[in-house]
Structures are given as structure tokens and as C-alpha cells.
C-alpha positions as CSV (number, residue, x, y, z in Angstrom):
1,M,7.1,23.0,-4.1
2,N,8.5,19.5,-3.9
3,D,8.3,16.9,-6.7
4,F,5.2,15.2,-5.2
5,T,3.3,18.5,-5.0
6,T,4.3,19.3,-8.6
7,E,3.0,15.8,-9.7
8,I,-0.3,16.4,-7.9
9,V,-0.8,19.8,-9.5
10,Q,0.2,18.3,-13.0
11,T,-2.3,15.5,-12.5
12,L,-5.1,17.8,-11.5
13,V,-4.3,20.2,-14.5
14,T,-4.3,17.3,-17.0
15,K,-7.4,15.7,-15.3
16,G,-5.4,12.6,-14.7
17,D,-6.1,9.8,-12.2
18,L,-5.1,11.1,-8.7
19,N,-5.6,7.6,-7.2
20,E,-3.1,6.1,-9.6
21,L,-0.6,8.8,-8.6
22,F,-1.1,8.0,-4.9
23,R,-1.0,4.3,-5.6
24,S,2.3,4.5,-7.4
25,H,3.9,6.7,-4.7
26,L,2.6,4.5,-1.9
27,E,4.0,1.4,-3.7
28,K,7.4,3.1,-4.1
29,A,7.4,4.2,-0.4
30,I,6.5,0.8,1.0
31,N,9.1,-1.0,-1.2
32,T,11.8,1.5,-0.1
33,L,10.7,1.0,3.6
34,L,11.0,-2.8,3.2
35,R,14.5,-2.6,1.7
36,T,15.6,-0.2,4.4
37,E,14.2,-2.6,7.0
38,L,16.3,-5.4,5.7
39,T,19.4,-3.1,5.6
40,A,18.8,-2.3,9.3
41,F,18.4,-6.0,10.1
42,L,21.6,-7.0,8.4
43,D,23.4,-3.9,9.7
44,Y,25.2,-3.1,6.4
45,E,24.2,-1.4,3.1
46,K,23.8,-3.3,-0.1
47,Y,27.1,-4.0,-1.8
48,D,29.0,-2.9,1.3
49,R,32.3,-4.8,2.0
50,T,31.4,-5.3,5.7
51,G,28.7,-7.8,4.6
52,F,31.2,-10.0,2.9
53,N,31.5,-13.3,4.8
54,S,29.3,-11.9,7.6
55,G,27.3,-15.1,7.8
56,N,24.1,-13.6,6.4
57,S,23.4,-11.6,3.3
58,R,20.6,-10.5,1.0
59,N,18.9,-13.3,-0.9
60,G,16.6,-11.6,-3.5
61,S,13.0,-11.0,-2.9
62,Y,9.5,-12.3,-3.6
63,F,6.4,-10.4,-4.8
64,R,3.2,-9.9,-2.9
65,S,0.2,-7.9,-3.8
66,I,-2.1,-6.0,-1.5
67,K,-5.3,-4.2,-2.3
68,T,-5.8,-0.7,-1.0
69,E,-8.3,2.1,-1.5
70,Y,-5.9,3.4,-4.2
71,G,-5.7,0.2,-6.1
72,E,-3.5,-2.9,-6.0
73,L,0.1,-2.5,-4.9
74,T,2.8,-5.0,-6.0
75,L,5.3,-5.1,-3.2
76,E,8.8,-6.6,-3.4
77,I,9.5,-8.3,0.0
78,P,13.3,-8.8,0.5
79,R,14.8,-12.0,2.0
80,D,18.0,-12.8,3.7
81,R,20.1,-15.9,3.1
82,N,19.5,-17.5,6.5
83,G,15.7,-16.9,6.5
84,E,15.9,-15.0,9.8
85,F,14.5,-11.6,8.5
86,K,10.8,-11.1,9.3
87,Q,9.6,-7.8,8.0
88,Q,7.4,-5.7,10.4
89,T,5.9,-3.3,7.9
90,L,3.0,-5.5,6.7
91,P,1.0,-8.1,8.7
92,A,1.7,-11.7,7.4
93,Y,-0.8,-13.1,4.9
94,K,-2.7,-9.8,4.8
95,R,-4.0,-9.1,1.2
96,T,-6.3,-6.1,1.8
97,N,-6.4,-3.1,4.2
98,D,-9.1,-2.6,6.7
99,T,-10.3,0.8,5.6
100,L,-13.9,-0.1,5.2
101,E,-14.0,-2.3,8.3
102,T,-12.4,0.4,10.4
103,T,-14.8,3.0,9.1
104,I,-17.8,0.9,10.0
105,I,-16.5,0.2,13.5
106,H,-15.9,3.9,14.1
107,L,-19.4,4.8,12.9
108,F,-20.9,2.2,15.1
109,E,-18.9,3.4,18.1
110,K,-20.2,7.0,17.5
111,G,-23.8,5.7,17.7
112,V,-24.7,5.4,14.1
113,T,-27.2,2.6,13.7
114,M,-26.6,-0.5,11.6
115,S,-29.5,0.4,9.2
116,E,-28.0,3.9,8.7
117,I,-24.6,2.5,7.9
118,A,-26.1,-0.1,5.5
119,A,-28.1,2.6,3.7
120,D,-25.1,4.8,3.4
121,L,-23.0,1.9,2.0
122,I,-25.7,0.9,-0.5
123,E,-25.8,4.5,-1.7
124,K,-22.1,4.8,-2.1
125,C,-21.8,1.4,-3.8
126,T,-24.6,2.4,-6.2
127,V,-22.7,5.6,-7.1
128,I,-19.5,3.7,-7.6
129,T,-21.2,1.2,-9.8
130,I,-22.8,3.9,-11.9
131,L,-19.5,5.8,-12.3
132,H,-17.6,2.6,-13.4
133,K,-20.1,1.7,-16.1
134,P,-19.5,2.9,-19.7
135,C,-21.9,5.6,-20.9
136,P,-24.6,4.2,-23.2
137,T,-24.4,5.4,-26.8
């Protein structure tokens, strides 16, 4: 078993939040991908001597949050000194993912009527609302 599988098993055994585990790993993976994308753009590793006086270098980062089905991710978007780096991983100005919209479109394409989709969404939202309310004492 790898580390991720071990963490999943540990979370299931301790009845932990599996969504939080997925959220944290997704956040780490996207942040690593963004840093790697900048490294590929600059064509040298961080702290590498070949980048010294190359005309362009790393220039910190800024934070951006995006909402997913696993929770809100805080991403660190890297920058270059000349402002030429445009990351390709995430669409510009996008703050949510399209999971719900894509699901509705796929259901509609398969012939599910709008009233059936609406009834299903109302049922799921009701269950979610009930699950997130504190139990009455």
C-alpha cells in the first residue's frame, strides 16, 4: 500500500472526514503542479545557478481560492519577475468547478426530463440540509 491508501484506510477506521482528506491531497497536488508549471516555463529549477541573470526569475506567488465538491481549496499561484507566466492549470477568474452543471447537462443529454432532474436535486438538497443541521436535544 502507498501512503495515500494508508491514509484513506486510517480515515475510514477512525471515522474521519474522507472529503477533508481528498481536499487536502487535491490542494497539495494542484499547488505542486502550479510550481512545476512555472519551473517548466522558466526552464530551470528553484535556486538553480542557471537562473542567475537569466532575465526572468520567480517572483513569489499570490493566493486564490476555488470551491470544489470536496471543499474550498487555497491555491498558491506562482509568478515570474517579467509577468510573462500564464498558468494553464486553472481557467482565469474561475472560483468554482462545474460538477453540478456538467451532471445536469449529461442527464439532460441522456433524456432525463427537467422535472425529474429538479425533483432529484430537491431530494438531494433536502438530505444535505438535514445532515448538516445539529441534532435537536
